[in-house]
C-alpha positions in Angstrom: 9.1 8.8 -24.6 7.7 12.0 -26.0 8.1 15.0 -23.7 4.4 15.7 -23.5 3.8 12.0 -22.7 6.4 12.2 -19.9 4.9 15.3 -18.2 1.5 13.7 -18.3 2.7 10.2 -17.2 4.4 11.5 -14.1 1.6 13.9 -13.1 3.2 17.2 -13.8 0.6 18.6 -16.1 -2.0 17.7 -18.8 -0.9 17.4 -22.4 -2.6 20.7 -23.2 -0.5 22.5 -20.6 2.9 21.1 -21.9 3.6 23.9 -24.5 3.4 26.5 -21.7 5.7 24.5 -19.5 8.2 24.2 -22.2 7.9 27.9 -23.2 8.9 28.8 -19.6 11.9 26.5 -19.8 10.7 24.2 -16.9 12.0 21.1 -18.6 15.7 20.7 -19.4 18.0 18.1 -20.7 21.8 18.5 -20.1 21.1 22.1 -19.1 19.3 22.9 -22.3 15.6 23.6 -22.3 13.4 21.1 -24.1 11.5 23.1 -26.9 9.1 20.6 -28.5 6.4 18.4 -27.0 7.3 15.8 -29.6 11.0 15.6 -28.6 11.9 12.1 -27.4 13.5 11.9 -23.9 14.3 9.4 -21.2 12.9 10.1 -17.7 16.3 10.0 -16.2 17.7 12.5 -18.8 15.6 15.5 -17.8 15.0 17.8 -15.0 11.6 19.4 -14.4 11.8 22.6 -12.5 15.4 21.7 -11.8 14.5 18.4 -10.1 14.8 14.8 -11.5 11.6 12.9 -12.4 10.3 11.3 -9.2 10.0 7.5 -9.4 10.8 7.3 -13.2 10.6 3.4 -13.2 7.5 3.1 -11.1 6.3 4.3 -7.7 6.6 1.8 -4.8 6.2 3.1 -1.3 5.3 1.9 2.2 2.9 4.0 4.3 2.1 3.9 8.0 -1.7 4.2 7.6 -3.3 6.2 10.5 -6.7 5.3 11.9 -9.6 6.9 10.3 -8.4 6.7 6.7 -10.2 4.9 4.0 -8.3 3.0 1.2 -10.5 4.3 -1.5 -10.5 6.9 -4.3 -14.2 7.5 -4.2 -15.5 7.3 -0.7 -16.2 10.5 1.4 -14.2 11.4 4.5 -10.4 11.2 5.0 -8.7 9.0 2.4 -5.3 7.4 2.3 -4.6 9.3 -0.9 -5.0 12.6 1.0 -1.7 11.8 2.7 0.2 11.6 -0.6 1.7 14.4 -2.6 -1.0 15.7 -5.1 1.4 15.1 -8.1 1.4 11.3 -7.4 -2.4 11.3 -7.8 -2.2 12.7 -11.3 0.2 9.9 -12.4 -0.8 7.6 -15.2 -1.2 4.7 -14.4 -2.9 5.8 -11.2 -1.5 5.1 -7.8 -3.4 2.5 -5.8 -3.1 0.7 -2.5 -1.9 -2.9 -2.6 -4.9 -4.5 -1.0 -6.8 -2.6 1.8 -6.9 -1.9 5.5 -10.3 -0.8 6.9 -10.9 2.5 8.4 -10.3 1.3 12.0 -7.1 -0.7 11.2 -3.8 1.1 11.2 -0.3 0.1 10.1 1.7 -1.0 7.1 0.3 -0.4 3.7 1.9 -0.5 0.2 1.1 1.8 -2.7 2.1 1.6 -6.3 1.3 2.6 -9.8 2.6 -0.8 -11.1 -0.4 -2.9 -11.8 1.7 -6.1 -12.2 3.4 -5.6 -8.8 -0.1 -4.9 -7.3 -1.6 -8.0 -8.8 1.4 -10.2 -7.7 1.2 -9.0 -4.0 -2.6 -9.6 -3.8 -2.8 -12.9 -5.8 -4.2 -15.7 -3.6 -1.5 -18.0 -5.1 1.3 -16.0 -3.6 0.3 -16.3 0.0 2.4 -13.3 1.1 2.5 -13.4 4.9 1.0 -10.4 6.8 1.3 -9.9 10.5 -1.3 -8.1 12.7 -1.0 -7.0 16.3 -4.4 -6.8 18.1 -6.1 -6.2 21.3 -9.5 -7.7 22.1 -12.4 -7.0 24.5 -12.3 -10.5 26.0 -9.5 -13.1 26.6 -8.5 -15.1 23.6 -8.8 -18.8 24.4 -5.7 -20.7 24.3 -7.3 -23.3 22.1 -7.5 -20.7 19.3 -3.8 -21.2 18.7 -4.3 -24.8 17.5 -7.6 -24.0 15.8 -6.0 -21.3 13.6 -3.0 -23.4 12.8 -4.9 -26.4 11.8 -6.6 -24.6 8.9 -10.1 -25.8 9.8 -11.8 -22.6 10.9 -14.8 -22.0 8.7 -16.0 -18.4 9.0 -19.7 -17.5 8.6 -20.7 -17.0 5.0 -17.5 -18.8 3.7 -17.4 -22.0 1.7 -13.8 -22.9 2.5 -11.9 -22.8 5.7 -9.2 -20.3 6.4 -5.7 -21.2 5.5 -3.4 -22.1 8.4 -2.5 -19.0 10.4 0.0 -18.4 13.3 -1.5 -17.0 16.4 0.9 -15.8 19.2 -0.7 -14.7 22.5 1.2 -12.0 24.3 -1.4 -11.5 27.0 -5.0 -12.4 27.7 -6.3 -9.9 25.3 -3.3 -9.2 23.1 -1.4 -11.0 20.5 -0.2 -11.3 16.9 -1.8 -13.1 14.0 0.1 -14.0 10.8 -2.2 -14.6 7.7 -1.3 -16.0 4.4 -4.4 -14.9 2.6 -6.6 -11.7 2.6 -10.3 -12.4 3.2 -12.7 -9.6 4.1 -12.1 -8.4 7.7 -10.5 -11.7 8.3 -8.6 -11.0 11.6 -11.6 -9.4 13.2 -13.9 -12.3 12.0 -11.4 -15.0 13.1 -11.1 -13.6 16.7 -14.8 -12.9 17.0 -15.4 -16.6 16.1 -13.5 -17.6 19.2 -15.3 -15.1 21.4 -12.7 -12.3 21.4 -13.9 -9.2 19.5 -11.1 -7.0 18.3 -10.7 -3.5 19.9 -7.4 -2.4 18.1 -5.8 -3.7 15.1 -2.5 -2.8 13.5 -0.7 -4.4 10.5 3.0 -4.7 11.5 4.6 -6.7 8.6 4.1 -7.5 5.0 6.5 -10.2 3.7 10.0 -9.0 4.4 8.9 -5.5 5.5 8.6 -4.6 9.1 6.9 -1.4 10.2 9.1 -1.1 13.3 12.3 -1.2 11.1 10.9 1.5 8.7 10.6 4.1 11.6 7.5 5.7 10.1 5.1 7.8 12.1 1.4 7.6 11.2 0.9 9.2 7.9 4.5 9.0 6.8 5.8 7.0 3.8 9.1 5.8 2.4 10.2 4.4 -0.9 10.8 0.6 -1.1 12.5 -1.7 -3.5 10.0 -4.0 -5.2 12.7 -6.6 -5.7 12.6 -7.6 -2.0 9.3 -9.4 -2.7 10.8 -11.5 -5.6 
C-alpha cells in the first residue's frame, strides 16, 4: 500500500496533507522516517506519531449504546458516531453500525468498516440470534410465549408472519425476547400486538456476544474478533 493511501485509508489525513506529515517525520518504518507518499508500506510495518496503525485489518467493535443516540450519519441530534474517536470517522471505507437500534433502545451494537462483515451479520439468511430485555406498561399474557414460538404472529402491515421467537417472562411486565430476524421495531410491535406496550428496551446479546460479559458502561466500546461469528 502506498504511504499516502495508508494515511488516507486509516483516517489520519487527506492525501493533500500527506507531504506535510512526512516532512515532519510523523510516519516511520523501522525507526526511519518515510520520505515519499509513493513509498510502499504495510500497515503493520509503520508507526504514525510513534503509534501502530489502529485496526490495520479492519475495525470491529462492540459498543454499549446509550439511550438517546441515533444510529445515523445524517440525522440531527446526538449520534452513535459522536461517541467514537474522530479519526475512525475519517476511515475509508467508512465505519457503520451493523444494523440499528432505535433512539429509545439501549444496549449492544456492533460497528465496522468491513462491508462484507456488515452484510453477513444483517443478512436475513443468517438468522443471527439477538436477545432483548424489556419492561412493559401492562402485563405480558402467558399465551404470548406459545404465540411467539409458533411463528404465526402476523404484524400489522406485514405479509409474512414473524419467525419463531423465544419469549421468557421474568415478571408480569418484564422479560427477554430472542429474535432471529430484524424487522422494523420488531420487539415493540410484537409486544404491542399482545397488549403489552414496551417501556424500556435493551439489547443484551448478539450471537455469541453478551453485554454483561463485556463489562461496558453506556457509551463505552471494545474491540471484538469477527471470527467468533463464523
